[in-house]
Structures are given as C-alpha cells and as structure tokens.
C-alpha positions, 0 to 999 in steps of 0.5 A: 538450528531454526526455522530461518536456517540459511536466511539473511536479515538486514535490521537497521538501527540494530545497534542497542535496544530493540533491534539489537533483541531482534538481531539476536532472535533472528539469529536464534533462528538460524539467519545470518544478520546484518546490523546496520548503525549511524553512529554506534560502531561499537555497540554494533559490533558488540551486537554482531559478536552476540548473534555470531556466538549463537552459531551464525555469520553476523557484520555490523555495517555503517549506514544512515537509512536517511540517505539513499546511497547508503542504504542501496550499498548496505544491501549490495554489500550484504547481498555480496556476502551472502548471496541473498537478502530475505528480511528487512527489518527498518527498526532505526528511529528518531526523534525529538523531545517536545510537548505536544502544547508547545507547537513553536517547539518544534520546526519544518526542519524538526519534522524533515529529519524526523521524517527523513529516519522514519518514514524516508529511510524505511522506504529507501531501505526497503527499495533497496533490498527489494531487488534481491529479494526478488531474485530469491522470490520471497521477502518479509519487511517488518517496520517497527512503528509505536502507539504513537501512531494509535493515540497521537502521544509520544516524544512529540508530534512530529514523532508520532505523526512520522510512526502514522505515516510510517503504517500508512506506507507498510499498506501501500508497500504490502499491495505494490510487493506483493505478492513476493514480498510480505510488509508488516508493521509491529506497534510497540508500547512502552519498551524498556530501553534507553530510548526512554531512560536516556531522555528520562533519568533513572529515577523518572524512568522507573517510576514510569515503569512502575506506572506502566505495570500498574495500569496496563492489563497485562501488568507488564512494562515491556522489554525489548524481548518482549517486542523481538518475539512479535518482529520475528513471527512477522518475518518467518513462516509462520506469518506466510499468510499475512501481509499489510498489518500493523500488530500492536504489542503494548501489553493491551495498553491501548485497549478502551477502558472497560465500562 
C-alpha cells in the first residue's frame, strides 16, 4: 500500500481537525492507526472508520493525555492489539481564549490545565510509548506546536508559553531518546478548523480566512491536510536523518517583511 505498511501509529486528539487529517494520511500510507480522544467518542470512531476504509485496521481509544495512567493504558492496549508501536503524534491540545493585555484574565489553574495537556501530556504519552518503540528498535514522535511559540501571539499567553515549552521538550526528548527514536515538531500557523471557527463564529472566521489569504506570502489559508503532510513526512522514511527540529508550516506568515 505505501511506505508505512505494517507500522502502527498513535494520534492523540485525533477525532477531528488536524488529528483526523493526520490519521487518514497515515492510514493512506499503510499504517494501522489508533485515534485517541477525551470527549468526542462518536467523531473519533468516525475518523477510525475513515482510516479503515483506506484498507488498514484502526481503532478509537478514550484517553486523556493529562492522565499518566490513561497514557500508559492506551500504549499497552495498542501494543497488545498490534504487537508494536512505531509512531506517535502528540496532537492533543488545549487553550483558553484571553486577550494578552488582560493579565488578570488567566489564573494559575488556567496555566496548569493548559500545560497539563500541551506539555505534560505530550511528555507522558511519549514516555508511555517509548518501551514499545525500543522493542522494535525504531520510533518517530511528532509534536504539534504552533507559531504562537515563535511570535508570542495566539489565543492566550498561557497557550503561547505552553507551545514554546513544547518546542523545548521536543529538543530535550530528541537528545534523550536517540538513536532509536526521533523526535520532531511541526509548527502550524492558521489552520481552517473549528479550533478557530468555533470561538469566532462563522462571519468572523470567514473574515480571518480572507485576511490570511491576502497577507501570507503564499496567499494560502492552511487546511488540516496541509499540516498533515508535514507531520507524516516527519514520521516516514524520508525523514530518517531528521531529529530535534521544528518544521514551520504557515504559508510564510512568520517571515520577516521585505525591506
């Protein structure tokens, strides 16, 4: 079928949006896919069914990455089902929308909740799959970051800071887990998913899409499929010489202005 025939991938937060696009693309390359979710059971099962329609086995598993026991349980169930784990995509994310100027709008509890998913969750899920990857002598971990980590913008200061921490976690883990396991990050800019459309509403969302299309050097508003290409590249055999890197996929939005 493809370059990932026989391999097994876990995609956290894979029920919808970018995670679902990654799951489908991995399945299209021949990988068996476990989609994890914390709330969206029906949507996760629908994504797993889309993966199965591509000719591979796939399963939806409940598991909050902020819960270490849940991470270990997911890893154990996947390994028992298919005998191995080759790929982990840490896509599960959380935020709270607070203007950056409103310093009183975020509490310590907000920071802890966002970091628990975006940073601690990625660490715990990686730790859970490492023994299974080492058993097969190979592994690829891809963390889904954000351009908020580069420009300090985004939905809240806590979110931007968590994604900066995730970038550093990527580098630290790439050193700690080499040579058997590669760890990289993809840094998306705008992605047309309900992560944006839900909080903004349809009219403001469409205005944002139009603004992105006019202002990015490539004149593109990113789709989940655009970012999934980058994620799966770092999972696949074409990236076997790459670890500890952050790959920006934002239609050039983070480039410095000309002149």
